[in-house]
C-alpha positions in Angstrom: 56.8 82.5 46.6 53.3 81.8 48.0 50.4 80.8 45.8 47.6 83.4 46.1 45.0 80.6 45.8 46.2 77.9 48.2 48.8 79.9 50.2 51.4 77.3 49.9 55.1 78.1 49.3 55.1 76.6 45.7 56.7 77.7 42.4 54.3 80.1 40.7 53.1 78.7 37.4 50.9 81.5 36.0 48.8 84.4 37.2 50.2 84.1 40.7 49.0 80.6 41.3 50.9 77.3 41.5 50.5 74.6 38.9 48.0 72.5 40.9 45.7 75.4 41.5 46.0 76.4 37.9 45.0 72.9 36.8 42.0 72.9 39.1 40.7 76.2 37.8 41.3 75.7 34.1 39.2 73.7 31.6 41.3 72.7 28.7 38.6 71.3 26.4 35.0 71.8 25.7 32.4 70.7 23.2 28.7 70.2 22.5 26.5 67.9 24.6 24.8 66.4 21.5 26.4 65.2 18.2 24.4 64.1 15.2 26.1 61.6 12.9 24.7 60.8 9.5 24.8 57.1 8.4 23.7 55.5 5.1 21.2 52.7 5.9 22.2 50.7 2.8 26.0 50.6 2.9 26.6 51.7 6.6 29.0 54.5 5.5 29.1 57.7 7.5 29.0 61.3 6.3 31.8 63.5 7.5 31.6 67.1 6.1 30.8 66.5 2.4 32.4 63.0 2.2 31.0 59.5 2.8 33.5 57.3 4.6 33.4 53.6 5.2 35.0 53.6 8.7 34.2 52.1 12.0 31.9 54.0 14.3 34.7 54.7 16.8 36.9 56.2 14.1 34.1 58.4 12.7 33.1 59.5 16.2 36.7 60.7 16.8 36.5 62.7 13.6 33.3 64.4 14.8 34.7 65.0 18.3 38.0 66.5 16.9 35.9 68.8 14.7 33.3 69.8 17.3 35.5 70.1 20.4 38.0 72.9 21.1 41.2 72.0 22.9 43.5 74.6 24.5 46.9 75.0 22.7 48.5 74.7 26.1 47.7 70.9 26.0 50.3 69.0 24.1 50.3 65.4 22.7 46.5 65.4 22.6 44.7 62.0 22.4 40.9 61.3 22.1 39.2 58.2 23.4 35.5 57.4 23.5 33.2 54.9 25.2 29.6 54.4 24.1 26.6 52.5 25.3 24.0 51.9 22.6 20.4 52.9 23.2 18.6 52.2 19.9 19.5 55.1 17.6 20.9 57.1 20.5 24.2 56.4 22.1 25.3 57.6 25.5 29.0 58.3 25.1 31.9 59.6 27.2 34.7 61.5 25.5 38.1 61.4 27.1 40.6 64.1 26.0 44.1 63.6 27.3 47.3 65.7 26.9 50.3 66.9 28.8 51.1 70.3 30.4 54.6 70.6 31.8 55.1 67.2 33.4 51.5 66.7 34.2 49.1 64.3 32.3 45.7 65.8 32.1 42.5 63.9 31.2 39.1 65.6 30.9 35.8 63.8 30.5 32.8 65.0 28.5 29.4 63.1 28.5 27.7 63.5 25.1 24.7 62.1 23.4 25.2 60.8 19.9 22.2 60.6 17.6 22.4 58.5 14.4 20.5 60.1 11.5 19.8 58.0 8.5 20.3 59.4 5.0 21.0 57.4 1.8 24.4 58.3 0.3 24.7 59.4 -3.3 26.3 56.2 -4.5 23.5 54.0 -3.0 20.9 56.3 -4.4 22.4 55.9 -7.8 22.6 52.1 -7.4 19.0 51.9 -6.3 18.0 54.0 -9.2 19.7 51.9 -11.9 22.4 54.5 -12.6 25.1 53.5 -15.1 27.6 55.4 -17.3 28.9 52.6 -19.4 27.9 49.2 -21.0 30.6 46.6 -21.3 29.5 44.2 -24.1 31.4 40.9 -24.5 30.7 39.0 -27.7 32.1 35.9 -29.5 33.4 36.1 -33.0 31.5 33.8 -35.4 30.3 31.5 -32.6 28.3 31.3 -29.4 29.8 31.1 -26.0 29.5 27.9 -24.1 27.9 27.9 -20.6 31.3 27.4 -19.1 32.7 30.4 -21.0 29.8 32.6 -19.9 30.4 31.7 -16.3 34.1 32.3 -16.6 33.6 35.7 -18.2 31.0 36.8 -15.7 33.2 35.7 -12.8 36.2 37.5 -14.3 34.4 40.8 -14.7 32.8 40.6 -11.2 36.2 39.8 -9.7 37.7 42.9 -11.5 35.0 45.1 -10.2 35.6 43.8 -6.7 39.3 44.5 -7.0 38.7 48.1 -8.0 36.2 48.5 -5.1 38.7 47.2 -2.6 41.3 49.6 -4.0 39.1 52.6 -3.2 36.7 52.8 -6.2 33.7 53.1 -3.9 31.5 54.6 -6.6 32.0 51.6 -8.9 29.2 49.0 -9.0 27.4 46.7 -11.5 23.9 48.0 -12.0 22.7 45.1 -14.1 24.0 42.1 -16.0 22.1 41.0 -19.2 22.8 37.5 -20.6 21.9 37.3 -24.3 22.2 34.8 -27.1 25.2 36.7 -28.4 27.0 37.3 -25.1 27.0 39.4 -21.9 26.2 43.0 -21.2 27.5 44.6 -17.9 26.0 48.0 -16.9 28.7 49.8 -14.9 28.5 53.0 -12.9 31.9 54.5 -13.9 32.8 54.8 -17.5 36.5 55.4 -16.8 36.9 52.2 -14.8 34.6 50.4 -17.2 37.2 51.2 -19.9 40.0 49.8 -17.8 37.9 46.6 -17.2 37.2 46.2 -20.9 40.9 46.4 -21.7 41.7 43.9 -19.1 39.1 41.5 -20.5 40.6 41.9 -24.0 44.1 41.3 -22.5 43.0 38.2 -20.7 40.8 36.6 -23.4 42.0 38.2 -26.6 40.0 39.7 -29.4 39.0 43.2 -30.7 38.1 46.3 -28.7 35.8 49.1 -29.9 34.1 52.0 -28.1 31.3 54.3 -28.9 29.4 57.1 -27.2 25.7 57.9 -27.0 23.9 60.9 -25.6 22.4 60.5 -22.1 20.9 64.0 -21.8 22.0 67.2 -20.1 23.4 67.8 -16.6 24.5 71.2 -15.2 24.0 72.6 -18.7 26.5 70.1 -20.1 25.9 67.2 -22.5 26.3 63.8 -20.8 27.4 60.7 -22.7 27.2 57.0 -22.0 29.9 54.8 -23.3 29.7 51.4 -24.8 32.8 49.2 -24.8 32.7 46.1 -27.0 35.1 43.3 -26.6 34.7 40.7 -29.3 36.3 37.4 -28.1 37.9 35.5 -31.1 36.6 32.2 -32.5 39.7 30.5 -30.9 40.3 30.0 -27.2 43.3 29.2 -25.0 43.8 25.4 -25.3 42.4 25.2 -28.8 44.2 23.3 -31.6 44.5 24.8 -35.1 46.2 24.5 -38.4 48.5 27.3 -39.7 51.0 27.2 -42.6 50.6 23.4 -42.8 51.6 22.9 -39.2 49.5 22.0 -36.2 49.5 24.3 -33.1 48.1 24.5 -29.6 47.1 28.0 -28.3 49.1 28.6 -25.1 48.0 32.2 -24.3 46.2 35.2 -25.8 47.1 38.9 -25.7 44.7 41.2 -27.5 45.0 40.1 -31.2 48.2 38.1 -30.7 48.3 34.4 -30.1 51.2 32.5 -28.5 51.1 29.0 -29.8 53.0 25.8 -29.5 53.9 23.9 -32.7 53.0 20.3 -31.8 55.7 18.4 -33.8 58.6 20.2 -32.3 57.1 22.0 -29.2 58.5 25.3 -30.4 56.6 28.5 -29.7 55.4 31.0 -32.2 53.5 34.3 -32.0 50.8 34.6 -34.6 48.4 37.4 -35.5 44.9 36.3 -34.5 43.5 37.6 -37.7 45.4 34.9 -39.6 43.7 32.1 -37.7 40.7 31.0 -39.7 37.7 29.5 -37.8 37.5 26.7 -40.3 41.0 25.6 -39.2 40.2 25.4 -35.5 39.7 21.8 -34.4 38.6 22.2 -30.8 40.2 22.2 -27.4 40.7 20.0 -24.4 37.8 17.7 -25.4 40.1 16.3 -28.1 42.9 15.3 -25.7 43.2 11.5 -25.0 45.5 9.8 -22.6 47.6 6.9 -23.8 49.9 4.3 -22.1 53.7 4.6 -22.6 54.9 1.2 -23.8 58.5 2.2 -24.5 60.6 5.1 -25.7 64.0 6.0 -27.1 65.8 9.3 -27.5 63.7 10.4 -30.5 60.6 8.1 -30.5 57.9 6.9 -28.1 55.6 3.9 -28.4 52.1 4.4 -27.1 49.1 2.1 -26.5 45.4 3.0 -26.6 44.0 1.9 -23.2 40.6 1.1 -24.9 41.6 -0.7 -28.1 45.1 -1.8 -27.0 46.3 -0.7 -30.4 49.9 0.6 -30.4 51.5 3.4 -32.4 55.0 4.8 -32.5 55.6 8.5 -33.0 58.6 10.9 -32.9 59.1 12.9 -29.7 59.6 16.6 -29.8 63.2 17.4 -29.1 62.2 19.3 -25.9 59.9 16.6 -24.6 60.8 14.6 -21.5 58.5 11.7 -20.7 58.8 10.1 -17.3 55.2 9.1 -16.7 53.2 5.9 -17.4 50.5 7.9 -19.2 50.8 10.8 -21.6 48.3 13.3 -23.2 47.9 13.1 -26.9 45.8 14.7 -29.7 44.9 13.4 -33.1 44.5 16.0 -35.8 43.8 15.0 -39.5 45.2 11.6 -38.8 48.4 12.8 -37.2 49.1 11.9 -33.5 51.0 14.4 -31.3 52.1 14.5 -27.7 50.5 17.3 -25.7 52.4 19.0 -22.8 51.1 18.2 -19.3 51.0 22.0 -18.5 50.0 24.7 -21.0 51.3 28.2 -20.6 
C-alpha cells in the first residue's frame, strides 16, 4: 500500500502513513522549558517533592525531568540523559529522552533552563538552632577521667555518630559537646539513636546505664520530652590489675557490668561481676608493667633479670605460658611478681 503522506509503496504503520512519516510527525516527549530545583546551601542536599536527598546534581535532575516530562507509552525502554553548562545559579541544559518503537531507536532533545533555588533544609535549620532531643552523659565512678580517657570516649562517640550518619541517619548530629570535671555531655538530635549509642558505650567501656525524661514543651498539642542517658564508667578499666578473693587479676575486657579477667598466677580466665571489684583493690594499669630480661627457664619456672639493677629473680610460669622472647612483661603487686601476656584480649 502507498503512504498517504510520502506516496511511497511502504508498509502502513498507523493512520495510513508509513513508519518513517509517523515518526517525523509525532512528538513522543514534552516538558517545561524551565525547572526550579531547591538546594540547601549548608549541606548541598536537594529537595525532591517533600524529601531532602543527598544525591549528585545529575541524579536529582533526572528525577525532576522524569517527574515534569511526559513520555508517550508507545516509547519502550526509555532512558533519560542530561548535559548542562553552568552559568552561576542558572544552568543551560539539554535533556535527551531515548526509547524504542518497533525496531527504531528514537531520541528527542529538549533545551531547558535549570534554576537553583536556595532554601535551608529542616535538619540544617535544627542544627543551626541548637536543636537536640537527648543528652548522653558519660561519667566515671568514684574517680576522674584521665585526659587520654576523655579523648578516647569523645572519639568513640563521634565515630559512632559518623557510622549512623553513613548508614542513612541523616537527621542525626551532635549539637554540642560539654567537657566537665565529672565527664562528658553529648547533645544529640535523635533520642532513639542516642539510646543506641549510649548502650554501645556501656557495652564497650562497661558500667551502669540509667535514663530519665524531662519536659521540653508542647508540639502539635502533644507533650515533648527530652531524654538523658547516663553511662557511669566503673572505677576499673581494661588493662587494670586488681585483687579479688585473695588472687591477682588483669582485666581483659568489659561488657556492661561484667568483667572478663585473667588470673595472673595461672593465666586462667574468670568472669566477675563488676560490683564485686572494690576501688580500693585496684592497683592501676599498664603504667605498672615492667620489662625484664629472660636469663633462663625450665618447664615450670623462669629466671628474670631487672635491666636497671641487674637483680635476678625466679618465679613459676603459668601452665599456659610460652616464652620465646629475650624480654618479657611483668607486674609486681604487693610484693608478688607475675608474668603478663604480650597481648591482652
